[in-house]
C-alpha positions in Angstrom: 143.9 127.1 197.6 143.1 123.4 197.9 145.6 121.3 196.1 144.4 118.7 193.6 144.5 115.0 194.8 147.3 112.7 193.6 145.7 109.8 191.6 146.4 106.3 192.9 147.5 104.2 189.9 146.1 101.0 191.6 142.7 102.6 191.9 142.8 103.8 188.3 143.7 100.4 187.0 140.6 99.1 188.9 138.5 101.8 187.4 139.6 101.2 183.8 139.2 97.4 184.1 135.6 97.8 185.3 134.9 100.2 182.4 136.2 97.6 180.0 134.5 94.5 181.2 131.3 96.2 182.4 131.1 94.5 185.8 132.6 94.5 189.2 132.6 90.8 189.4 134.5 90.4 186.1 136.9 93.2 187.0 137.6 91.3 190.3 138.2 88.0 188.3 140.6 89.9 186.0 142.5 91.6 188.8 142.5 88.7 191.2 140.4 90.5 193.7 137.1 90.0 195.5 134.1 92.0 194.4 133.9 93.7 197.7 137.6 94.8 197.2 136.7 96.2 193.7 133.7 98.0 195.2 135.9 99.6 197.9 138.5 100.6 195.5 135.9 102.4 193.4 134.6 104.1 196.5 138.0 105.3 197.4 138.6 106.7 194.0 135.3 108.5 193.9 136.0 109.9 197.4 139.4 111.2 196.4 138.0 112.9 193.3 134.7 114.0 194.8 132.9 112.7 191.7 130.6 109.7 191.0 132.2 107.6 188.3 129.7 104.9 187.7 125.9 104.8 187.3 124.7 101.7 189.0 121.4 99.9 189.0 120.5 96.2 189.8 120.5 95.4 186.1 123.2 97.8 184.6 126.5 99.6 185.0 127.6 102.5 182.9 130.0 105.4 183.2 128.8 108.8 184.3 129.9 111.9 182.4 132.7 112.3 184.9 133.7 108.7 184.5 133.9 109.1 180.7 136.1 112.2 181.1 138.5 110.3 183.5 138.7 107.2 181.3 141.1 108.5 178.6 143.6 110.1 180.9 143.4 107.2 183.3 144.4 104.8 180.5 147.3 107.2 179.4 148.6 107.4 183.0 148.6 103.5 183.2 150.4 103.2 179.9 153.0 105.8 181.0 153.5 104.0 184.2 153.9 100.6 182.5 156.3 102.0 180.0 158.5 103.7 182.6 158.7 100.4 184.7 159.7 98.6 181.4 162.3 101.2 180.4 163.8 101.1 184.0 164.2 97.4 184.2 164.7 96.4 180.5 166.2 99.5 178.6 168.2 97.7 176.0 165.9 95.0 174.8 166.0 94.3 171.1 165.2 91.6 168.4 162.4 90.3 166.4 159.3 88.6 167.9 156.8 86.8 165.9 153.3 86.6 167.4 150.1 84.9 166.1 146.7 85.9 167.4 143.1 85.6 166.3 141.9 88.7 164.4 138.9 89.5 166.6 141.0 89.5 169.8 143.7 91.4 168.2 141.4 94.1 167.1 139.7 94.5 170.4 142.4 94.0 173.0 146.0 94.0 171.8 146.8 97.2 170.1 147.3 99.2 173.2 149.1 96.3 174.9 151.6 96.0 172.1 151.9 99.8 171.5 153.0 100.2 175.2 155.7 97.5 174.8 157.2 98.9 171.6 157.2 102.4 172.9 159.3 101.3 175.9 161.5 99.0 173.7 161.9 100.8 170.4 164.6 98.3 169.2 162.1 95.4 169.4 160.6 94.5 165.9 157.1 92.9 166.2 155.7 90.7 163.4 152.0 90.0 164.2 149.9 87.6 162.2 146.1 87.2 162.5 144.4 83.9 161.6 142.0 81.4 162.8 143.1 79.4 165.9 143.6 76.1 164.4 145.6 77.7 161.6 147.6 79.5 164.3 148.3 76.3 166.1 149.4 74.6 162.9 151.9 77.4 161.9 153.0 77.6 165.6 154.0 73.9 165.7 155.6 74.3 162.3 158.1 77.0 163.9 156.4 80.1 162.4 155.8 81.9 165.8 157.6 82.6 168.9 154.2 82.5 170.8 150.5 82.4 170.0 147.3 83.5 171.5 144.6 80.9 170.8 141.0 80.4 171.6 140.2 77.1 173.5 137.5 75.5 175.7 138.0 76.3 179.3 138.2 72.6 180.2 140.6 71.7 177.3 143.8 70.0 178.6 145.9 72.0 176.3 149.4 73.6 176.6 149.8 77.2 177.5 148.5 79.6 180.2 145.1 81.1 180.2 145.1 84.9 179.9 141.5 85.8 179.1 138.1 84.4 179.6 135.4 85.1 176.9 131.6 85.0 177.6 130.0 84.3 174.3 126.6 85.7 173.1 124.4 85.6 170.1 124.6 88.8 168.0 121.9 90.1 165.7 120.8 93.3 164.0 117.8 93.6 166.5 115.9 91.5 168.9 113.5 90.0 166.4 116.2 88.7 164.1 115.8 85.1 165.3 112.1 85.2 166.1 109.8 82.8 164.3 112.5 81.3 161.9 112.5 77.7 160.8 116.2 77.6 160.4 118.7 79.9 162.0 120.9 81.8 159.5 124.5 81.9 160.8 127.2 84.5 160.0 130.5 82.6 160.5 134.2 82.4 159.7 135.5 79.6 157.6 136.3 76.2 159.1 138.1 75.7 161.4 136.7 78.3 163.7 135.9 77.9 167.5 132.9 80.4 167.4 131.4 78.5 164.5 131.7 75.2 166.1 130.3 76.6 169.3 127.2 78.0 167.5 126.5 74.8 165.6 127.1 72.5 168.6 124.8 74.6 170.8 121.9 74.7 168.2 122.2 71.0 167.5 122.1 70.2 171.1 118.6 71.5 171.3 117.5 70.2 168.0 117.4 73.6 166.3 117.8 73.7 162.6 120.5 76.1 161.2 122.2 77.1 157.9 125.3 78.9 156.9 124.0 82.2 155.4 127.2 84.1 155.2 130.9 83.2 155.5 133.6 85.9 156.0 137.3 85.6 156.6 137.3 88.9 158.5 135.6 90.4 161.6 134.6 93.5 159.7 132.9 91.4 157.0 130.9 89.4 159.6 129.8 92.5 161.4 128.6 94.1 158.2 126.7 91.0 157.3 125.0 91.0 160.7 124.3 94.7 160.4 122.5 94.1 157.1 120.3 91.3 158.7 121.8 88.6 156.7 122.2 86.3 159.8 123.2 85.8 163.4 126.8 85.5 164.8 128.5 84.5 167.9 130.8 87.0 169.5 132.5 87.7 172.9 130.2 89.8 174.9 132.7 92.6 175.3 133.1 92.9 171.4 129.4 93.5 170.6 129.4 96.9 168.8 126.8 99.5 169.9 124.8 99.3 166.7 124.2 95.5 167.1 122.2 93.7 169.8 123.1 90.8 172.1 120.3 88.2 172.1 121.9 85.7 174.6 119.2 83.4 176.1 116.4 85.0 174.1 114.5 84.2 170.9 114.7 80.4 171.8 118.4 80.5 171.2 120.6 78.3 173.5 122.9 79.9 176.0 126.5 79.8 175.0 129.4 78.7 177.3 132.5 80.7 177.7 135.7 80.2 175.7 139.1 81.3 176.8 142.4 82.7 175.3 145.6 80.9 176.1 149.1 81.9 175.3 151.6 79.3 174.3 155.3 79.9 174.1 157.7 78.0 171.8 160.6 76.0 173.2 163.9 77.8 173.2 162.2 81.3 173.2 164.5 84.3 173.1 164.6 86.5 176.2 163.0 89.4 174.2 160.1 87.3 173.0 159.7 85.8 176.6 159.5 89.3 178.0 157.0 90.3 175.5 154.9 87.3 176.3 155.1 88.1 180.0 154.0 91.7 179.2 151.0 90.5 177.2 149.9 88.1 180.1 150.3 90.8 182.8 148.5 93.3 180.7 145.5 91.3 179.9 145.2 89.9 183.4 145.0 93.5 184.7 142.7 94.7 181.9 145.3 96.2 179.5 
């Protein structure tokens, strides 16, 4: 009887990261490895399992049925590994940590990261607040948070450490949503909002008329408005839901430059808060 192979966690982390970012190149950027190294790791994992995990063409990358079956267990194994390491080296951590984060980023990326930390450290109390970036910064400087995750321009000379790069795209109900319009209807968050400013600046740079068609304080409200055809929004490429369409570079809309997420720690941070900040940085850098 042939024994089952032992899964290599490093290869699984590579596999999970690719599945989340949708690209070998972006996975390499996230993990600090070259594209050729990422390709080799995928090949090694597929050889270990005797299964093809990704369907690749020159224009697309998707999970095979075997890849889809592996994804859930792979994520679970990585979380167990990270929790075990945290429990071994930091078993008695306790205290309250106040974290501020943009709502859309919190919804898409943070739940699993924070859950792994709290499971490993049940005595730690998290207090997470979601808000617009500029509001988060104001509250942070007023002492409301131990650390914050905020959106910023990649070239911005701001405090903090970059933990995530976000390619932005125009998002609409369908490919024809911005065709033949005299004025582009925008679905936006209230000011101040980084994505709102990015949309307006990009349209005005090419002399394109625009109007605010719908303003929502929540990501769910914005997505609902776009789904109903009320306007077009700007979102990170990885957050475009399946029922909506990315129209980046199409329909005469300008290309959007990347933004990034930075983590900023308060002065005099507690050891518990600092450990959580380190956990968030490490988890996001390696894809959760």
